[in-house]
N, C-alpha and C positions, 0 to 999 in steps of 0.2 A: 573789596578792600577799601579802607577809609583812612584818611590822613587829615591833619590840620596843616595846610600849607600857607605860609605867610598870613596866618590868622584866620584863614577861611577853611571851612569844612569842604573836603573834596572826596569823592568816591569814584571808583572805576573798577570794571571787571577786566582783568588783564591776564595774559599768560604769566604764570608764576616765574618765568625766566626773564621778564622785563627788568632791566636795571632801573634803579632810582633815577639816574641821569636821563634815561630814555623816557621814563614816565614824565619827568619835568619838562623836557624839551619837546618830545614828539607827541605826547598825549595831552599835555596841559598848556603848551605854547609858552612856557617860561624859559625863554632862550637866553636869559642872562647867564645862567650856568653853562659853562663851555665844555665841549668835548675836545680834549687835547690829545692825550696819548691813548686813552681808553684802557690803560693798564695800571692806573694808580700811581704813576711816577711823576706827574707834572703838577698836580694840584689844581688845575684849571676848573675842575668839576666840584671843588669843595663847597659843601653846604653845611648848615647846622641842623642837627637832629637833637631835639630837647636841649639845645644850647651847646652841644658838643660837635666839633667839626669831624666830618667824614668825607672820604672820596666817594662821590655818588656813582661813579662809573663802576666801582667794585661792589656796590651794594644792590641787592635785589629789592625792588619796591615792596614785595610781600614781607620782607624782614622788618619793615618799618610801619606796617599796618598799625593804625591807632596812635601813631607818634606825631609830634609837632615838628615840622620841617620849615626852616627858613632859608630862602634863597636870597640872592642879591636884590631881587625885586621887593623883598620884604624888609630890607634894612631902612630904607627911607623913600622919599618921593622927590620929584623934581622941585616941588615947593619947599620941602623940608628934608635936606640931605642928612644922613647919619653923620655925626661929627668926624668919623673916620673917612667917609667919602669926601667931605669937605677938605680934610687934611691931605688926601691924595691929590686933590686939585692944587692946593696951596703949595705943596712940596714936590710937585712934578713926579708923583708916584706912579705914573703910567706913561707909556708912549703909544703903542698900538691899542692897548686896553684889553687885549684878549685874556690875559691872566688876571686882570683886576678883580672881577667878581670873586674868583677863588681866593685871591689875596685878602680881600676884605672879609670874607666869611672866616677865613683861617685866622686872621688877626683877632677878630671878635671871639672866636672859640678859644684862642690862646689866652686872651684876657680872663676868660672864665676859668681856665686851667690854673692860672696864676692865683686867682682869688681863692680857688679851692686848695691851693698848696701842692699841686701836682708838679713834681720836679721834672727837669729835663736831663739830658745827658751831660750838660755842663753846669747844672745847679751845684754851687760850691758847698753850701751847708744844708744838708738834708734835714737837720733838726731846727733850722731857723723858723721863727714864727711867721715870717713873710719872705716871699721870693722877690728879689730885686730885679727889675727888668732892665738890666744893663745891655750893652750892645751884643755881647757874646750870647747872653740868654735869648735875646730877641732874634738874632740871626739863626741860632740853633732851632728855635721853635718854629720859625718860618721857613726852614730849609726844605720842607716838602712842597713848597710852592715855587715853581720856576718861572722866570721872566725871560723870554727869548730876546727881548729888546735890551735887557741889562739895566732896567730902571731901579735896581736894588737900593741905591743910595736914597732916592726919593721915597721909596717904599718904607725903608727903615726910618727915615726922618718923619714921615707921616704917622707911622705906628707909634714911634717914640713920642711925638708931640701930642698924640691923642691918649695913649695909654700910660705914658710915663712923663707927664707934663713938666716935671722938675728937671728932666734930663734933656729937653729939647735943645738942639744946637742952634 
């Protein structure tokens, strides 16, 4: 199997039952993506596949053969943080940091959904030309990512400041 992970070509011969999360963590040493519940309920394992967010614990690596995968390690570097990573620092969007990689990848995936006009359960006007990222919309779209420390206010502020700059509090 072959993937493009964080811009690098990667190949591996694996049991077809290996999850994408286990490929990343156990076989490739990309431990930024976290194993939380291993049931798709917490979002700690969220990564981007071709720009769309998925729970990597529920995905088999073989399903994504030939696809582009981005983990938190591929978002930025210590010398050049992604703007959302910087916003998490500035707005105290993390405490222990365990959920942060999944939160970051999820928020970036969410931005792509909004750009493509994908509605959420709370999108008020399905015929609108653009989706407004208000607090209800943001919280609904990020609801699949849990934070056991309760840093939600900082997370929302960081996402709002980065993805909806006119709405920053």
